[in-house]
N, C-alpha and C positions, 0 to 999 in steps of 0.2 A: 800359333792358334789351337792346336788340338791339346798343349799344356794346358793353356790357360781354360779352354772347355773341360778338361780332367780336371784340373785345381777346384774349378766352380760346383763341380759334381762334388767332389769330397767335402768342401766347405758346406755345402748345401745338406748333405748328409750327417754331417757332425753336428749342424746347428739343429736338424731335424731329431737326432736321437737326444740330444740336450734338451730339446723341447719336451721330449716324451719321457725323459728321465725326471723334469721337473715336475710334471703333471702327476707320475705317478707317485712320487714321494710326498708333493703338497696335495694332491687332491683334496684331501679332507678339509684343507684350508680354502679350497676353493667352492666347497660345496657347503659347509656349515659356517655361520656367521655369529657366533655365539656373543661377539663384543659390541654388535652393531647394536645401538640402543635407539636408533630412530631409522629403519631401514625403510626406504623409499615403498611406497604403498602402505606402509601401516601409519597408523596416528596414534597421538595419546591423549586420550579424553579423560575428563575426571573420571573418578570410580562412584558410581550412582547405585552399588549394590554393598550389603552387608556381607563380609567373608572373614573366616580367619586363617592365617597362614599355618600350614602343617608341614611335617617334615616325614617325608618317606624314606625309608632306606631299603636301596635294591640290594640284589644279590651280589654284589660286588661292595658292598658296605658302604656305598657313597649315599650320604644324606641329600635327598631332591626335595627342593622347596615345591609347594603346591598351595593353590588358593582353594579353599572350601565355601562354598555358598549353601547352606543347608536350610532347607524349609521344614521337610520331614523326611528322611533317609527311608523309613519303613514304608510309608504310604505313597511316596511320590517317585517317580523315575529320577534316576541321576545319569546326567550327562558328562562323558569323561572327555575332556578337550586335548587332542594333541597337536599343537602347534608347528609351525612351519621352520625353516632353516636359518630364520636370522629375528632380531628383535628380541625384547625382553618380554615378560609376562604384561605389564602396562601398556605394551602396544596393541594389544587386544581388548582394551576395556571397552571400545565402542562395541565390541561384538558381546564382552560379557554383560555390559549394560541391558543389553536385550533379551540376553538368556534371563536374567534376573525377574525379567517381566514375564516369562512363561512359568507353568505351574511344575516346575522341576527343581532339583537340587543340581548343581553342576560343580565339578573340581577342573581345573588347570594345571598341569605338572610342567616344571620346567625339566628340559631333558639335561643331561649330565653334560657340564659344561657352559651351560647357560645360566643367566640370571644370578650369577655368583655361586654355583655349584661346582663342584670338584668334579676330574674327570674329563675325558674327552668324549665327542660325539663318534658313533660309528653305527653301521646299520643295525648290528647285533647288539650294541650297547642300547639303543632306543627300544628295540624288542621287548629287552630286558627291562627297561625302565618303564614301558607301558604296561608289562606283566606285573610288575610291583605296585602300580596304582590300582590297577584291576583287583589284585589280591588285597591290598589294604581297604578298598573302598567293601569288598566282599565281607571282610573281616568286622564291618560296622554293622554288619547285618543287610546289607543291600544283595539281593539275588541277581544273578546273571541276567534273568527275563527282564529286570527293572533297569538295566544298565544301556544307556545309549553311547556308542561311541562316534566322536566328533572329529575327524582328521582335516587339517587345514593345508593345503600345497603337500611338503615334504609328509606331513603327518598322515596323509591319506594312505601312504605306503604301508605305516605302521598300523593304521586303524584296518587295513585290508589283512595284514599279517596276523594280528592278534584276534581278529573277528573270524579267521577261517573255522568252518565246522562246530561254530558256538552256536548257543541260542541268546544271543544280546537281542533287547528288545527294537534295538535297529542301528543303522549305522548312517551317517551323514558324511559325504566327502565333495569338499569344496576343494575346486581346481584339481582333480586328481591327473596324474601322469602313467601313463601303460608301464613305462620302467625308467629308472635313472640311466640305464644303458641307451635308450632310444631319446632321451633327453639331451643327454650329452653329445649324441651324433649331432642335434641340431646345432650345439654350439662350438662342437668341435669336430667339424665333418673330415679333418685330415688327419684325424689320429685313431689308431686302432683301440678305441675305447671300450669294447668287450673284453679285450685282454687288459688293459690297464686298470679298469675300475674295480675296486676293491668292495664298494657299497652299490649295490645293483638295484636292489628294491624291485623287485620283477612282478608288480600288481597285476598285469595283465596276466599272468600264470596261475594267479592265486583267485582271481575275482570270481570263478566259476565256484569257489568253495564257501560262499558266504550263504549262511542260511537264512538270516536276519533280514528284513525289509530294509532297503535302502535307497537314500535319497541322494542324487548326483547333483551338484551345482556347478556351474563352470560358466564365465564369461565370455561372451563371442569374440571379445577384443583383447583376450589374455596374450601380452606378448611375453611371459615367460614362460608358461606351460601351453603349448598350442591346444585350442580348443577342440581340434581332432581327435586329440588323445582322452579328454574327459569323455567325448561322446562314444569313442571305441570303448573304453570303460564300462559305459551306461549299457553298451549294446551287448556286451558280454555278462553281464549279470543273468543269472539264472533265476533269481529269486524274487519276490514283489519287489518292484522300483518305482521310484518317480524321479522325475526331473524338472530341472529349474535352470534355464539357458537363457539369460539376458543378452541380447545380441551386442549392448554397448559396454558390459561390465568387463574391466579389467581383471587383472591376477588377483588383487584383492578386490574381492565383491563387495557391492555398495549395498551396505546394511538400510535399503530401503523399506517402505511399507510392503512393497511386493516380495521381497526376499522374506520378511518376518511373517508375512501371512503363509507362504511356503512352509517355512520352518514350522510355525505352531499348527498347520495343517496336519503335517507329517507326524509330528509328535501325538497329536489327537487322534491319529489312526492307530497308534500302536497301543491306547488303552483296551 
């Protein structure tokens, strides 16, 4: 009986170690889903806006695909959209269609490894990609104070990182998380995630460094990123802030008339 108990403990420990090794070496496959073309929660609508596809070269010499909707780059504000951890650019058509109705330009960039781009996504890689598109749009004559950053889910961590101590016109955070460490604890409470995680995206430590006005949007029924994370991010913002927290919205928020009014209202406050 003692031997059986001892053997059971050994087997359990071996299995646990195997799980830890698997998560460590394949964690980016669990976090990033570049090959998912119709991710749950997204939708593919028809494109009802004009755009041109442009190529942006990042510091690693990787060519990144981006869509640019241009009204007037000099006179109007430009929204830079940082997408989440799955899906293609066209999964955001329903959002981009609405952006095109606002009095702004916008550009959406596909991360490295996404949408046919070369490379593999990582925390530092995404930060570099984001800075590359910001640099690219500035080279078109767009001033920093006329740029609006929009982060979606995973992209909120990128927007917060590159938005620190900058004078952007505004920052929009849709379904933000406090850190990938805290989020991973929700899904893997039995693992030492702080030790295992390579990409931590610790937004809660950086949020106080934002100087630009911020709009936080988070659905009360979000089952992927807990609503309390978005609320905590909102509470920690030290600059001018606005919140939109519909009770029944899930992770990919419903782009209904209420949300569109809040977006338009926020952008108009930036003029």
